[in-house]
VEXVO-582673 format. One line per 8 residues: number of its first residue (from 1); their letters; for each residue x negated, y negated, z negated of N, C-alpha, C, CB. Coordinates in nm, 4 decimals, always signed. Atoms other than C-alpha are relative to their C-alpha. Glycine has a CB too. Layout:
BEGIN
NUM) a) X Y Z X Y Z X Y Z X Y Z | ...
//
This chain:
BEGIN
1) dmqlvqsg) -0.0941 -0.0444 -0.0926 -1.3641 -0.4296 -1.6360 +0.0037 +0.1600 -0.0402 -0.0453 -0.0373 +0.1611 | -0.0705 -0.1229 -0.0180 -1.1327 -0.1387 -1.6301 -0.0866 +0.1070 +0.0935 +0.1425 -0.0356 +0.0656 | +0.0124 -0.0931 -0.1130 -1.2930 +0.1723 -1.4851 +0.0904 +0.1334 -0.0126 -0.1505 +0.0393 +0.0121 | -0.0934 -0.0969 -0.0187 -1.1027 +0.4771 -1.3684 -0.0665 +0.1224 +0.0541 +0.1064 -0.0479 +0.0856 | +0.0367 -0.1369 -0.0487 -1.1860 +0.8243 -1.3430 +0.0567 +0.0952 +0.0419 -0.0452 +0.0514 -0.0605 | -0.0778 -0.1330 -0.0308 -1.0549 +1.0950 -1.1279 -0.0479 +0.1469 -0.0290 +0.0212 +0.0006 +0.1370 | +0.0509 -0.1538 +0.0281 -1.0655 +1.4684 -1.1835 +0.1610 +0.0786 +0.0739 -0.0369 +0.0404 -0.2235 | -0.0917 -0.0696 -0.0644 -0.8391 +1.7503 -1.0137 +0.0021 +0.0013 +0.1426 +0.1082 -0.0367 -0.0407
9) ggsvqsgg) -0.0245 +0.0054 -0.1078 -0.7409 +1.7719 -0.6730 -0.0706 +0.1561 +0.0553 -0.0479 -0.1398 +0.0514 | +0.0621 -0.1252 -0.0632 -0.8949 +2.0675 -0.4025 +0.1193 +0.0681 +0.1021 -0.0503 +0.1152 -0.1310 | -0.0630 -0.0373 -0.1278 -0.7429 +2.2862 -0.1430 +0.1296 +0.1136 -0.0787 -0.1359 +0.0850 +0.1287 | -0.1596 -0.1165 +0.0243 -0.3635 +2.5079 -0.2042 +0.0836 +0.0203 +0.1411 +0.1441 -0.0880 -0.1278 | -0.0911 -0.0227 -0.0965 -0.1621 +2.6768 +0.0208 +0.1346 -0.0455 -0.0332 +0.0001 +0.1307 +0.0308 | -0.1448 +0.0553 +0.0292 +0.1657 +2.5574 +0.0965 +0.1210 +0.0316 -0.1030 +0.0555 +0.0180 +0.1048 | -0.0965 -0.0467 +0.1014 +0.4441 +2.5707 -0.1787 -0.0661 -0.0001 -0.1161 +0.0589 +0.1310 +0.0232 | +0.0578 +0.0188 +0.1386 +0.1820 +2.5453 -0.4466 +0.0181 -0.1271 -0.0621 -0.1384 +0.0225 -0.0005
17) sltlscaa) +0.0074 +0.1703 +0.0928 +0.0856 +2.2577 -0.7301 -0.1113 +0.0009 -0.0123 +0.0688 -0.0376 -0.1567 | +0.1110 +0.0389 +0.0509 -0.1855 +2.0804 -0.8236 +0.0568 -0.1225 -0.0738 -0.1134 -0.0204 +0.1030 | +0.0177 +0.0993 +0.0959 -0.2585 +1.8331 -1.1113 -0.0962 -0.1106 +0.0355 -0.0402 +0.0607 -0.1179 | +0.0996 +0.0774 +0.0049 -0.4415 +1.5017 -1.0672 -0.0195 -0.0854 -0.1197 +0.0055 -0.0668 +0.1027 | -0.0136 +0.0810 +0.1316 -0.5664 +1.3037 -1.3693 -0.0863 -0.1003 +0.0496 -0.0458 +0.0704 -0.1502 | +0.0664 +0.1312 -0.0043 -0.7138 +0.9444 -1.4057 +0.0005 -0.0295 -0.1447 +0.0734 -0.1146 +0.0925 | +0.0164 +0.0427 +0.1589 -0.8647 +0.8650 -1.7395 -0.0371 -0.1281 +0.0136 -0.1113 +0.0807 -0.0947 | -0.0086 +0.1210 +0.0173 -0.8816 +0.5003 -1.7962 -0.0905 -0.0141 -0.1297 +0.1439 -0.0454 -0.0042
25) sgftntry) +0.0700 +0.0557 +0.0719 -1.1568 +0.3121 -2.0126 -0.0335 -0.1835 +0.0154 -0.1036 +0.0879 +0.0148 | +0.0538 +0.1389 -0.0470 -1.2324 -0.0764 -2.0597 +0.1371 -0.0859 -0.0103 -0.0727 +0.0018 +0.1702 | -0.1088 +0.0644 +0.0086 -0.8743 -0.1891 -2.1278 -0.0105 -0.1627 -0.0920 +0.0938 +0.1102 -0.0622 | +0.0468 +0.1435 +0.0318 -0.8615 -0.5884 -2.1678 +0.1582 -0.0390 -0.0617 -0.0677 -0.1064 +0.1582 | -0.1791 +0.0287 +0.0148 -0.4217 -0.5907 -2.2235 +0.0264 +0.1369 -0.0515 +0.1080 -0.0389 +0.1667 | -0.0629 -0.1321 +0.0678 -0.1809 -0.3516 -2.4127 +0.0858 +0.0540 +0.1166 +0.1003 -0.0307 -0.1478 | -0.0866 -0.0245 -0.0625 +0.0180 -0.3740 -2.0870 -0.0643 +0.0267 +0.1113 +0.0900 -0.0802 -0.0019 | +0.0489 -0.0211 -0.1457 -0.0418 -0.2452 -1.7454 +0.0787 +0.0842 +0.0689 -0.1333 +0.0529 +0.0119
33) smgwfrqa) -0.0720 -0.0930 -0.0755 +0.0912 -0.0673 -1.4502 -0.1175 +0.0876 +0.0604 +0.0986 -0.0716 +0.1107 | +0.1123 -0.0826 -0.0648 -0.0749 +0.2281 -1.2990 +0.0738 +0.0957 +0.0944 -0.0944 +0.0847 -0.1124 | -0.0646 -0.0367 -0.0946 -0.0094 +0.4128 -0.9757 -0.1042 +0.0932 +0.0855 +0.0600 -0.1190 +0.0649 | +0.0741 -0.1205 -0.0696 -0.1273 +0.6888 -0.7443 +0.0179 -0.0452 +0.1681 +0.0845 +0.1728 -0.0443 | -0.0414 +0.0313 -0.1493 -0.2035 +0.6103 -0.3594 -0.0706 +0.1235 +0.0869 -0.0615 -0.1668 +0.0547 | +0.0676 -0.1234 -0.0706 -0.3126 +0.8472 -0.0823 -0.0137 -0.0634 +0.1213 +0.0822 +0.1466 +0.0094 | -0.0146 +0.0371 -0.1257 -0.4316 +0.7869 +0.2594 -0.1047 +0.1385 +0.0916 -0.0565 -0.1805 +0.0111 | +0.0306 -0.0767 -0.0941 -0.5007 +1.0371 +0.5394 -0.0852 -0.0840 +0.1288 +0.1324 +0.0652 +0.0370
41) pgkeregv) +0.0993 +0.1112 -0.1125 -0.7643 +0.9620 +0.8281 +0.0555 -0.0451 +0.0896 -0.1148 +0.0495 +0.0775 | -0.0937 +0.0824 -0.1563 -0.6443 +0.7213 +1.0808 +0.1138 -0.0760 -0.0234 +0.0720 +0.1107 +0.1145 | -0.1640 +0.0248 +0.0981 -0.3393 +0.6301 +0.8336 -0.0366 -0.1090 -0.0725 +0.0611 +0.1352 -0.1260 | -0.0037 +0.1098 +0.0759 -0.2774 +0.3397 +0.6395 +0.0412 +0.0583 -0.1322 +0.0903 -0.1092 +0.0559 | -0.0333 -0.0406 +0.1465 -0.2915 +0.3921 +0.2467 +0.1293 -0.0218 -0.0241 -0.0753 -0.0709 -0.1049 | -0.1591 -0.0038 +0.0619 +0.0621 +0.4432 +0.0976 +0.0230 +0.0481 -0.1393 +0.0923 +0.0971 +0.0842 | -0.0044 -0.0453 +0.1120 +0.1731 +0.4547 -0.2530 +0.0780 +0.1159 -0.0224 +0.0301 -0.0872 -0.0692 | -0.0670 -0.1511 +0.0381 +0.3066 +0.7771 -0.4009 +0.0724 -0.0196 -0.1027 -0.0959 +0.1205 -0.0376
49) aaldsdsd) -0.0791 +0.0273 +0.1198 +0.4076 +0.6973 -0.7557 -0.0628 -0.0735 -0.0795 +0.0402 +0.1046 -0.0690 | +0.0568 +0.1225 +0.0856 +0.3572 +0.4291 -1.0160 +0.1014 +0.0166 -0.1571 +0.0335 -0.1812 +0.1033 | -0.0618 +0.0345 +0.1323 +0.4818 +0.3347 -1.3631 -0.0710 -0.1216 -0.0771 -0.0047 +0.1287 -0.0915 | +0.0452 +0.1126 +0.0784 +0.4588 +0.0772 -1.6142 -0.0260 +0.0625 -0.1515 +0.1163 -0.1258 +0.0040 | +0.0542 -0.0823 +0.1698 +0.2919 +0.1409 -1.9787 +0.0644 -0.0359 -0.0845 -0.1418 -0.0242 -0.0703 | -0.0746 +0.0734 +0.0884 +0.5352 -0.0564 -2.1437 +0.1776 +0.0776 +0.0171 -0.0211 -0.1826 +0.0502 | -0.1152 -0.0789 -0.0396 +0.8641 +0.1627 -1.9927 -0.0131 +0.1272 +0.0271 +0.0556 -0.0452 +0.0992 | +0.0210 -0.1264 -0.0703 +0.8668 +0.5316 -1.9885 +0.1014 +0.0493 +0.1089 -0.0068 +0.1000 -0.0997
57) dstsyads) -0.0875 -0.0436 -0.0915 +1.1708 +0.5507 -1.7983 -0.0242 -0.0602 +0.1304 +0.1281 -0.0221 -0.0431 | -0.0020 +0.0524 -0.1209 +1.0689 +0.3251 -1.5114 -0.1049 +0.0329 +0.0948 +0.0056 -0.1226 -0.0142 | +0.1037 -0.0437 -0.0818 +0.8820 +0.4957 -1.2657 +0.0472 -0.0183 +0.1590 -0.0351 +0.1533 -0.0405 | -0.0110 +0.0051 -0.1317 +0.8401 +0.4636 -0.8652 -0.0439 +0.0991 +0.0734 -0.0483 -0.0948 +0.0401 | +0.0641 -0.1140 -0.0409 +0.8177 +0.7271 -0.6266 +0.0502 -0.0505 +0.1621 +0.0561 +0.1645 -0.0788 | -0.0052 -0.0068 -0.1410 +0.7788 +0.7300 -0.2285 +0.1044 +0.1211 +0.0358 -0.1515 +0.0230 +0.0604 | -0.1319 -0.0788 -0.0438 +1.0897 +0.9139 -0.0652 -0.0670 +0.1222 +0.0157 +0.0871 -0.0506 +0.1410 | +0.0536 -0.1288 -0.0625 +0.8713 +1.1613 +0.0884 -0.0538 +0.1056 -0.1185 -0.1288 -0.0405 +0.1070
65) vkgrfais) +0.0168 -0.1089 +0.1374 +0.7785 +1.2898 -0.2886 +0.1060 +0.0308 -0.0996 -0.1055 -0.0495 -0.0947 | -0.1137 -0.0169 +0.0861 +1.0861 +1.2331 -0.4661 +0.0473 +0.1780 -0.0231 +0.1262 -0.0951 +0.0770 | -0.0363 -0.1293 +0.0614 +1.1879 +1.5586 -0.6641 -0.1332 +0.1037 +0.0181 +0.1435 +0.0612 +0.0776 | +0.1080 -0.1073 -0.0332 +0.8470 +1.7165 -0.6081 -0.1103 -0.0426 -0.0888 -0.0490 +0.0070 +0.1626 | +0.1049 +0.0855 +0.0788 +0.6165 +1.4748 -0.7897 +0.0206 -0.0595 -0.1076 -0.0443 -0.0918 +0.0601 | -0.0292 +0.1079 +0.1236 +0.5948 +1.3366 -1.1185 -0.1017 -0.0325 -0.0577 +0.0846 +0.0393 -0.1086 | +0.0533 +0.0739 +0.0889 +0.4133 +1.0845 -1.2787 +0.0147 -0.0076 -0.1502 +0.0226 -0.0921 +0.0392 | -0.0332 +0.0063 +0.1316 +0.3186 +1.0679 -1.6444 -0.1261 -0.0748 -0.0587 +0.0319 +0.1449 -0.0621
73) ldkakntm) +0.1295 +0.0918 +0.0767 +0.0841 +0.8627 -1.9123 -0.0312 +0.0598 -0.1042 +0.0258 -0.1491 -0.0491 | +0.0189 -0.0490 +0.1436 -0.0713 +1.0168 -2.2102 -0.0444 -0.1151 -0.0533 -0.0983 +0.1214 -0.0274 | +0.0727 +0.1384 +0.0926 -0.1471 +0.6573 -2.4312 -0.1072 +0.0766 -0.0705 +0.1149 -0.0921 -0.1335 | +0.1116 -0.0618 +0.0899 -0.3207 +0.8624 -2.6747 -0.1601 +0.0250 +0.0707 +0.0618 +0.1514 -0.0480 | +0.0966 -0.0285 -0.1016 -0.5637 +0.9863 -2.3984 -0.0514 -0.1146 +0.0826 +0.0544 +0.0943 +0.0862 | +0.0524 +0.1035 -0.1024 -0.5733 +0.6834 -2.1916 +0.0070 +0.0669 +0.1498 -0.1639 -0.0451 -0.0391 | +0.0152 -0.0989 -0.0824 -0.4960 +0.9498 -1.9192 +0.1290 +0.0002 +0.0659 -0.0405 +0.1238 -0.0632 | -0.0958 -0.0216 -0.0737 -0.2456 +0.9442 -1.6304 -0.0173 +0.1291 +0.0908 +0.0197 -0.1156 +0.0670
81) ylqmnslk) +0.0050 -0.1219 -0.0565 -0.1515 +1.2369 -1.4431 +0.1090 -0.0035 +0.1227 +0.0265 +0.1106 -0.1117 | -0.1135 -0.0066 -0.1192 +0.0363 +1.3150 -1.1032 +0.0333 +0.1538 +0.0004 -0.0603 -0.0565 +0.1680 | -0.0436 -0.1393 -0.0113 +0.1912 +1.6665 -1.1194 +0.0748 +0.0037 +0.1406 +0.0980 +0.0463 -0.1294 | -0.0621 +0.0054 -0.1137 +0.2337 +1.7566 -0.7609 +0.0620 +0.1515 +0.0427 -0.1000 -0.0593 +0.0981 | -0.0953 -0.1249 -0.0523 +0.4754 +2.0814 -0.6856 +0.0428 +0.0127 +0.1424 +0.1309 -0.0020 -0.0714 | -0.0508 -0.0410 -0.0748 +0.5966 +2.2389 -0.3966 -0.0712 -0.0711 +0.1418 +0.1322 -0.0113 -0.0381 | +0.1148 +0.0745 -0.0771 +0.3152 +2.1070 -0.1916 +0.0084 +0.0298 +0.1674 -0.1559 +0.0575 -0.0629 | +0.0139 -0.0126 -0.1355 +0.3264 +2.0593 +0.1846 -0.0913 -0.0375 +0.1199 +0.0798 -0.0351 +0.0219
89) pedtamyy) +0.1341 +0.0770 -0.0525 +0.0612 +1.9998 +0.4679 +0.0128 -0.1497 +0.0089 -0.0414 +0.0480 +0.1478 | +0.0158 +0.1702 -0.0433 +0.1773 +1.6609 +0.5338 -0.0677 -0.0821 -0.1353 +0.1825 -0.0819 +0.0383 | +0.0778 +0.0468 +0.1039 +0.0552 +1.5883 +0.1841 -0.1311 -0.0017 -0.0282 +0.0334 +0.0409 -0.0788 | +0.1132 +0.0100 -0.0448 -0.2731 +1.6447 +0.2741 -0.0727 -0.1248 +0.0038 +0.0075 +0.0454 +0.1015 | +0.0184 +0.1257 +0.0289 -0.4720 +1.3195 +0.1894 -0.1244 -0.0363 -0.1057 +0.1282 -0.0421 -0.0464 | +0.0782 +0.0222 +0.1110 -0.7319 +1.1483 -0.0156 +0.0556 -0.0824 -0.0929 -0.1157 -0.0462 +0.0320 | -0.0730 +0.0405 +0.1116 -0.5753 +1.0575 -0.3350 -0.0531 -0.1109 -0.1000 +0.0218 +0.1141 -0.0690 | +0.0574 +0.0850 +0.1272 -0.6570 +0.7437 -0.5726 +0.0755 -0.0388 -0.0926 -0.0561 -0.1142 +0.0283
97) caavnian) -0.0827 +0.0747 +0.0914 -0.5390 +0.6096 -0.8783 -0.0292 -0.1185 -0.0090 +0.0035 +0.0416 -0.1169 | +0.0047 +0.1503 +0.0359 -0.5162 +0.2521 -0.9755 +0.0729 -0.0799 -0.1042 +0.0325 -0.0603 +0.1021 | -0.0597 +0.0790 +0.1250 -0.4465 -0.0155 -1.2197 -0.0273 -0.0915 -0.0136 -0.0117 +0.0293 -0.1081 | +0.0152 +0.1256 +0.0332 -0.3715 -0.3626 -1.3066 +0.0434 -0.0205 -0.1361 +0.0634 -0.0807 +0.0883 | -0.0377 +0.0704 +0.1539 -0.3537 -0.5683 -1.6497 +0.1405 -0.0843 +0.0231 -0.1396 -0.1255 -0.0609 | -0.1119 +0.0990 +0.0094 -0.0406 -0.7476 -1.7185 +0.0042 -0.0670 -0.1318 +0.1337 +0.0656 +0.0247 | -0.0066 +0.1117 +0.1227 -0.0077 -1.0416 -1.9476 +0.0952 +0.0439 -0.0847 +0.0387 -0.1520 +0.0398 | -0.1603 -0.0260 +0.0877 +0.2567 -1.0096 -2.2359 +0.0896 -0.0963 +0.0346 -0.0014 -0.0112 -0.1722
105) sepslppw) -0.1018 +0.1053 -0.0432 +0.4112 -1.2899 -2.1063 +0.0862 +0.0049 +0.1427 -0.0775 -0.1253 +0.0031 | -0.0341 +0.0223 -0.1500 +0.4616 -1.1926 -1.7551 +0.0954 +0.1475 -0.0276 -0.1576 -0.0034 +0.1417 | -0.0912 -0.1515 -0.0222 +0.7482 -0.9137 -1.6515 -0.1054 +0.0682 +0.0695 +0.1613 -0.0015 +0.1044 | +0.0643 -0.0937 -0.0546 +0.6807 -0.6013 -1.5293 +0.0258 -0.0301 +0.1698 +0.0518 +0.1414 -0.0635 | +0.0161 +0.0188 -0.1023 +0.6188 -0.5778 -1.1665 +0.1390 +0.1057 +0.0599 -0.1539 +0.0207 +0.0310 | -0.1125 -0.0507 -0.0585 +0.8943 -0.4916 -0.9305 -0.0619 +0.1211 +0.0946 +0.0840 -0.1199 +0.0796 | +0.0145 -0.1734 -0.0449 +0.9677 -0.1096 -0.7915 -0.0763 -0.0335 +0.1284 +0.1714 +0.1076 +0.0359 | +0.0503 -0.0083 -0.1465 +0.8619 -0.2291 -0.4609 -0.1510 -0.0507 +0.0334 +0.0980 -0.0870 +0.0874
113) lllnqeay) +0.1220 +0.0115 +0.0109 +0.5492 -0.3745 -0.5534 -0.1271 +0.0757 -0.1134 +0.0118 -0.1200 -0.0072 | +0.0753 -0.1061 +0.0392 +0.4391 -0.1034 -0.7833 -0.0845 +0.1024 +0.0818 +0.0768 +0.0601 -0.0592 | +0.0275 -0.0808 -0.1492 +0.4098 +0.1020 -0.4550 -0.1157 -0.0729 +0.0942 +0.1546 +0.0000 +0.0999 | +0.0862 +0.0719 -0.0887 +0.1845 -0.1564 -0.3095 -0.1395 -0.0349 -0.0315 +0.0576 -0.1098 +0.0267 | +0.1234 -0.0104 -0.0217 -0.1960 -0.1474 -0.2671 -0.0340 -0.1396 -0.0511 -0.0373 +0.0404 +0.1424 | +0.0181 +0.1209 +0.0029 -0.2168 -0.5407 -0.2987 +0.0234 -0.0541 -0.1698 +0.0958 -0.0576 +0.1122 | -0.0185 -0.0116 +0.1564 -0.0931 -0.5187 -0.6892 -0.0753 +0.0027 -0.0885 +0.0478 +0.0832 -0.0357 | +0.1289 -0.0940 +0.0909 -0.4131 -0.3338 -0.7922 -0.1177 -0.0635 -0.0034 -0.0451 +0.1475 +0.0624
121) gywgqgtq) +0.1471 +0.0739 -0.0009 -0.7224 -0.4678 -0.9081 -0.1368 +0.1265 -0.0273 +0.0014 -0.1346 -0.1520 | +0.1389 -0.1351 +0.0399 -0.9041 -0.1357 -1.0279 +0.0416 +0.1143 +0.0774 -0.0139 +0.0679 -0.1896 | -0.0222 -0.1048 -0.0595 -0.9402 +0.1821 -0.8543 -0.0910 +0.0832 -0.0478 +0.0036 -0.0107 +0.1260 | +0.0730 -0.1241 +0.0271 -1.0611 +0.5502 -0.8871 -0.0831 -0.0059 +0.0915 +0.0688 +0.1257 -0.0023 | +0.0936 -0.0208 -0.0904 -1.3243 +0.7089 -0.6877 +0.0675 +0.0616 +0.1196 -0.1076 +0.0794 -0.0552 | -0.0442 -0.0717 -0.1239 -1.0575 +0.9133 -0.4780 -0.0223 +0.1775 -0.0279 -0.1026 -0.0640 +0.1406 | +0.0549 -0.1452 +0.0244 -1.0390 +1.2940 -0.4844 +0.1057 +0.0499 +0.1389 +0.0363 +0.0849 -0.1943 | -0.0255 -0.0609 -0.1157 -0.9553 +1.5412 -0.1786 +0.1203 +0.0695 -0.0207 -0.1046 +0.0810 +0.0445
129) vtvss) -0.1033 -0.1081 +0.0129 -0.6129 +1.7165 -0.1641 +0.0431 +0.0449 +0.1254 +0.1176 -0.0416 -0.0753 | -0.0141 -0.1080 -0.1318 -0.5877 +1.9964 +0.1253 +0.1295 +0.0591 -0.0363 -0.1302 +0.1319 +0.0179 | -0.0999 -0.0782 -0.0150 -0.2586 +2.1533 +0.1872 +0.0096 +0.1132 +0.1063 +0.0900 -0.0777 +0.0126 | -0.0293 -0.0825 -0.1609 -0.2760 +2.4764 +0.4287 +0.1000 +0.0785 -0.0004 -0.1112 +0.0982 +0.0568 | -0.0916 -0.0487 +0.0029 -0.0211 +2.6410 +0.5552 +0.0168 +0.1762 -0.0070 +0.0440 -0.0641 +0.0915
//
């Protein structure tokens, strides 16, 4: 099974930046989707950003983070990143990375499903991001 190990996170002032990392191991397929999700206490988990390993220009972002967050994948290191800029207090949440294998014969996930937690089978341990005023 795939294993995802997260690093990064922490506390930052409003307007600051943080970078989250997600290192993957145990690949069973050369194609996969990976994404970032977040959940605040008492609220539902929501998709933040996601990508397709076979398409560098295919990414999906939640409207609330467009223009501020950037998702990327370093295939040589098997590591996904989330660069978060211009952070706001409403970005405060537990952040999780997720992954799903995709068969070579299957099409890529549609954009709406890339940001849906139901599409993913493997999850990182989560890391807290806290943005203060």
